[in-house]
N, C-alpha and C positions, 0 to 999 in steps of 0.2 A: 504494500500500500504506500502510495506517495502522498504525503501531507505537507502542507505549507502553512505555518502559523501566520496569522495576521493580527493586528491590533483590533480588539472588539470595540466598536463604538456605535453610537446611534446616528451619526451623520458624518460622512466623509467630506469634511469641509475643504480638504486639500485637493480634492479631485474636481477640477472644473467641469468635467464631463457630466457630473451628477445633475447639475442644473443648466443644461445646455439650452440656449435660446431656440425657440421653435423656428423652423425654416419658413420662409415666406411662401404663401400660396399653397400650403399643404391642404390636401383633401381631408374631408371629415373622416374620423375613425369610428368604426362601428363594430360592436361585438354582438353577434346573434346567438341567443341561447335557445336550443331546441329541446323540447320536452321529449324524452325517450323513455318515459315510464311505461309500465306494462299496459296501462289503459290505452296507449296509442295503437294497440292491436285491435281496438274496436273499429267498427266499420261505418262508413258513410257511402251510401249508394252502392253497397256491395264490395267496397274496396277498403282495405285497412287504412286507418288514418295516417299511419306512418308512411305508407306508400304514397298517399296524396301529398304528404309533406315533402317527401324526397323529390317527387316529380315537380312540385311547385317551386321548391328551392333550386332545383336544377335550371328551371326556366329563369328564375330570379337571378341566379348567378350570371347566366349568359347575358341577360339584359343589363346588368349593372357593372359589367367589366369596364374599368376605368372611371366609374362614377365616384367611388369612394374606396377607402381601405377597409377591409373586412376581416374579422376574426370569427371563429366558430367555437361554441361550447355546447355541451350536451349534459343532461343529467338523467339518472335512472337507467343507464345503458350497460353498467358493469356488474352490478350486484342485485340480487333479488329483493333485498330489503335493507337499504342503507341510506341514511340521511346525509352521508358524506360522499355520495356517489355523484360527482360532477367533475368534468375535465375539459381542458382545452383541446379541441380537435385541430384547429388551425390558428396559428398566431396571426395577429392583425397585420395585414399586408395587402398588396395589390391582388385583386380578384382574378384568379385563373379558374375559369368556370369548370373545366373538366376535373381538376384536382379537388376543388371544393365539393362538387357533386359526388365524387368518389368517397370523400370523407364522410358525408352524410349517409351515403348508401351502405357503408360498411357497419353502421351502428345497428344494434338490435334491441328494441325496447325490452326492459326486464324488471325494473325496480320501482323506486319511490319517486316522490315529487318534491324535492327540497328547493322550492323556488327562492325563498329568502336567502338561503346559504349560497345558491348559485348567483344571485344578484351581487352578493358581497364578493364572491370570487371573480365575477366579471368586472366589478369596480376596481378590484386590485389589479387585474390585467390592464385595464384602461388607465390606471394611474401612471403607467409607463409612457403613455402617449401624450402628445401635445395637440393643441388646437381644439376644435369642436369635437365632442365625443357623444356617442349614442350607444345605448344598450337596447336591443330588441328582444323581447321575450315572446316565444311562440309556444303556447301551452294548451293542452286539452283539459286541464283540471286545476284545482286549487292546491296550495301547499298542504301536504299531509305529514309534515315532519315537525309540527308544532312551531314552525317559524311564522313570522309576521311580515309578509312581503310589503304590506302597506307602510309599516313603520320603517322598514329598510329603505323604501323609496323616499319617504319623507326625510330621513337622515341624509341620504345621498343628495337629495335636492338642496339641502342646506349646506352640506360640507363640500360638494363638488358642483358649484353653480354652472360650470361650463359643460356639464354632461346632461343629456336628455334621455329619459327612459320612455320606451314605447312598448305596448303590449298587444298581441294578437291572440285572441281566444279561438280555438278551433274545435268544434264538436257539432254533433247533429242538431237539427232544428229542435227547439224545446229546451235546450240547455243555456240559452242566451242569458236569461235572468240570473241564473246561478253564476255563470262565468263573468257576468258584468262586474263582479267583485274585483276582477283583475284590473279594472280601470284605475284603481287606486295606485297601481304601479306607475302609470303614465302621468296622472294628473299633477302631482307635486312639482314636477320639473317642466310642465308644459308640453309633454309628449302627447301622442295620440293613441287611442284605444280602438281596436276593431274586433268585431265578432265575425267569424267565417264559418259557414255550415256546409260548404261543398268545395269542389275544385275551383269553380269560377270565382266565388267570393274570397277564397284564400289567395288566388292570384291577385285579385283587386286589392285586398288588404296589404299584401306585400308591396304592391305598386304605390299605394297611398303612403306607406311608411317611407319608401325610397324617395318619393317626391318631397316629403317633409324633411328628410335628411339632406337632400341636395338643394333645397330652397336657399336662396341667398339670405344671409343673416340680416335681421332687422337692425338697422343702424340707428342708435339713439345717442344724442349728445348730452353728456352729463352737465347739468346746470347747477351750479352752487347757489343756493338762495342768498339774497343780498345780505341777510343778517347773520350769515355764517362765515366765520373766519376760515378761509381755505387752508390755513396753516395750523389751525387749532387741533390739539390732540383729540382723538375720538375713543370713547370707551369700547373695548373689545372683551367680551366674555368668552372663556374657553372651557369646553367640556369634552371629556373623553368617554367613549363607550366601548365595551367589548363586543366584538362581532357576535351576532346571534342573541344579544341580550338588550333589554330595554333599560337596564340599570346602569347608571354611570359609574365609572371607577372612582372610588372615594379615598383611596390611600395608595401610597407607594409609587406615585407617578411624578415625573419631572417634566416641566414644560421649558422649552427654549425657543426664543424668537431671534431670527437672524435677518440681517439686511437682505433685501431682495436683489441686490446687485453685488457682484463679486468685486473685490478690490483688485489692485494691480497685480497682486500675488496670486490671484485666482481663488482666494478664500472668501467665505461669507462671514462677515463680522457678527458675532453673537451679541445681541443687544440686551436681552433679558434672560434670566433663568429663575424659575419659580418651582416650588415644591407643593404649593397649594393644589388641592384636588380640582377646584373650579375657580381659577383666578380671574380677576377682571383687571385689565391694565389699559393704559391710555397710549395710543400710538398716533403719531402724526400721519396724515394722509400719504399714501405711497404703497409700495409693494414690499412684502415680507415673506419669509418662510416660517411656518409654525411647526415645531417638532415636539412630539410627546413620546416619552419612553416609560415603560413599565417593566422593570427588570431588563432583560435583553430584547424585549419586544418594543417596537417603535413604529411610528407613522409620521409622515411629513406631508404638508400641503402648502400650496401657495396662497397667500392672503393679499387681497387688495383692499386697502382702507380708503373709504370715500369720505370727503369732508362732510361733517354734520350728520353722518349716518352710523350710529352705534350698531354693532353686530354681535351675534352670538355664534361663534364658530364651534362646530362639533366634529371631532376626529374619531373615526372608528378604528380601533385596534383589532386587527384580525390576529388574535393571539390565544395561546393556551399555555399549559405548563407541563413539565415532565419531572417526575421524581425518580431518581436512579438509585438502585441498590444492587449489591452483589452477594451471591451465595456460593458455597462450595457445592460440588456435584452431589455430595451426600445429603444436601439439604441444610447443612450447618451454616449459620450466619458467618459472615466475614467481618472482622473488626473494622469499624469505620476508619481507623487510622491506617489500615493496610490497603484500603481501596481508594482509588481516585479515577476520575473520568474526564476524558477530553471529548468535546462535542464539535463536530465539523459540519460544514454545509454538505448536503448530499451531492451537489454539483461539482464537477471537476473542470479544470481549465484544459487547454490544449496539450498540456504536459502531463495530465493525469493527477495534478495536485488538487487537494481540497483546501478550502479556507477554514481555519480553526475559529470557531465562534467563542468557545470558552475552554480554558485549560484548568486542570487540577480541581474540577468540581468534586464535592464530597457527597457521600451517601446521605439521604434524608431530606434536605431542604428542597422545596419545589422551585424549579428553575423556569422563569417565564421567558417564552420565546414566541416569535412570530410563527403562525401556523405553517406547516410544511413538513417535509421529510428531512431528517438529520441522520448523521452517521456518528455513532457513539463508540468510543474505544475505552474499554475498562481495563485498568491496570491493577493487578493484585500483587502487592509487594513491589520490589525494585528490579526484578529480573525478567523472565520471559512469560509470565502468566498474564497473557493479554487476550481479551475477547472483544470481538467487534460485532456490532449489530446496527441495523437501521431502526429508527424510531419515528413514529408519526405523531406530530403535535396537532391536535384538532381544536377548532375554535371553541373557546370558553370551557375547555375540558382539561382535567388533570390526568395525564397518562402515567400509570405506575409501570416501571420497567425494571425487571430483575435480570441481571446477567449472571450466567452460571460459569464458574471456573472449575475445571478439573485439574486441580493443582495441590501440591503438598508444601507444608512448611518444613524444611529440611535443615537439621543441624549437623555439621560435620565435625569430626574429631580425629586426631592422629594419636595412636597409642602403641606402646611396645607390645602389648598383649591384649586380648579381648577383655573389655571392661576395665582396662588399666587407666592410669592417670593420663588426661589429655595433655599433649605436648604443646607448649606455648611457642611463640616465635615461628609459626608455620605459615607459609604462603600457599594459597589455594587457587587452583584454576578449574573451573567447571565447564565441561564441553558436552555437546550433544554426541550421539553415537557416531555421527559422521565427521566429528572433529571441529564443529563450529563453537567458538568460545561464547559461553553464556554469561559467565560472571568471574571476576577475580576478587579475592579478598585476602585478609590475613588475620591470624589470631588462633586461639585455642578452640573456640566454639563458634565459628561463623555460622550464621543462619540466613537462609535465602528461601524464597517461595518460588518453586519451579513447577511448570506445567507437567502433566503426566507424560512419561516416555522413558527412553533409555538414555543413560548418561555415562560419562567417564570423568572421574575426578582425579586431579593430580595434586598431591601434597608435597611441598618442597621444604626440607628442613636439614640444616647442617650440611648443605651441599649435596644431599641425596634426594632422589625423586621416588615417591611412593604412589602407586596407581591402583585405583579400584573402579570397576564398572558396576553400575547398579541400575535398577529400573524402579520408577515411581508409578503408582496406580492407586486409585481409591481416595486420594486426598488425605487430610488429617496431618498430624505432626509425626515426623519420622526422623530417625537418626541414622546417619551413615558413618560407620567407623572404618578408618583405614589403618591397617596394621603395618608396623615397621618391619617388614620382612622381604 
């Protein structure tokens, strides 16, 4: 495994690429979320709804090539009953009709309808993009994962004003009244809602959404009232929420406010740092970056302060926590002082290196992280007892992870006879069966934790070398005695 440690931080202020200015004349960015829950196998006019959707989207992709940049997501297509079943099928990019149609054709409806969680995931994807942004939901049902898409849409409308949400409900005639509840996804951000009940109306709904996306933006000139000082500080209230929860975070968070423009050195000046859960501060009109961190989880958004217009900015932290513990293969607990953990990003660079997120974490405490997949390396002792595992951090949830070590705590001693007095001033070299050096130490009773397997130990004393081969299995404490013969 190749790993590459980095400094853990909430904001890479030294990297000018983090806040790159948007290019001129960029097209709109769109993320389309396709319902792939098991209900999509239902039929309209004798044809499965998923087939209608695939065919309509194939036509849509062909019609919209070059109109805007598009990404694809789906939910309910991987597991039979999971509220975390959503994934990106295509990153946001130029539409290539055949490739996009193939991505949709290859999914098979299977599971649940986690609309709220999928909206959050789509918003996270769109946070990487600049310019006008849109999320389009195409669903044949309501959220059945105890999520609240309406609340999610309201929060996104407040926290990401440059993003518009649209919703298309697709089911047979008679379901319109029930599915009209999905209008709440579109309304807060000024998007459009459409109900489609057959092939023709689904084509029309997609066309209406495309027309809304490609419509020229309405230009309005900001006018500062005569009685407002254009340079006067404006009250800004800050609130943080956990993704998937209506409850705001009330402790353990840190807010940072940065200048919206980089200095000559490419860094963004930090203007304020606060540990209040819900602070209110005054900022002069202009552009800023707001960052909130909660443990190692963090979120950042751009803020524009307008003269005379107080604002309440809400940041959504898509975060969870993981608690790491280690045990021996026998089931016996491992002393907390003997175990430590390194957490790495699951992604690798072109050289196969992973970024280290946290080093030397201890057993027990919950570690707060952004949601996603991480790579955990557990070290038991100071030698070769190392176990690696992938860990999934889920929104608003604590994941308990136990890593199992098949290793033994081994004490070495050199003696003239079996059970005799240990000889001091001895230098030790522990090797694997194939000759790889595992550990070097000195003393009468060196102790090391070694993973199960075959070894060769060399004890050097008084200019002579004494050797013994041994095998470890089953864990626990063991003693290896080397005789001077």
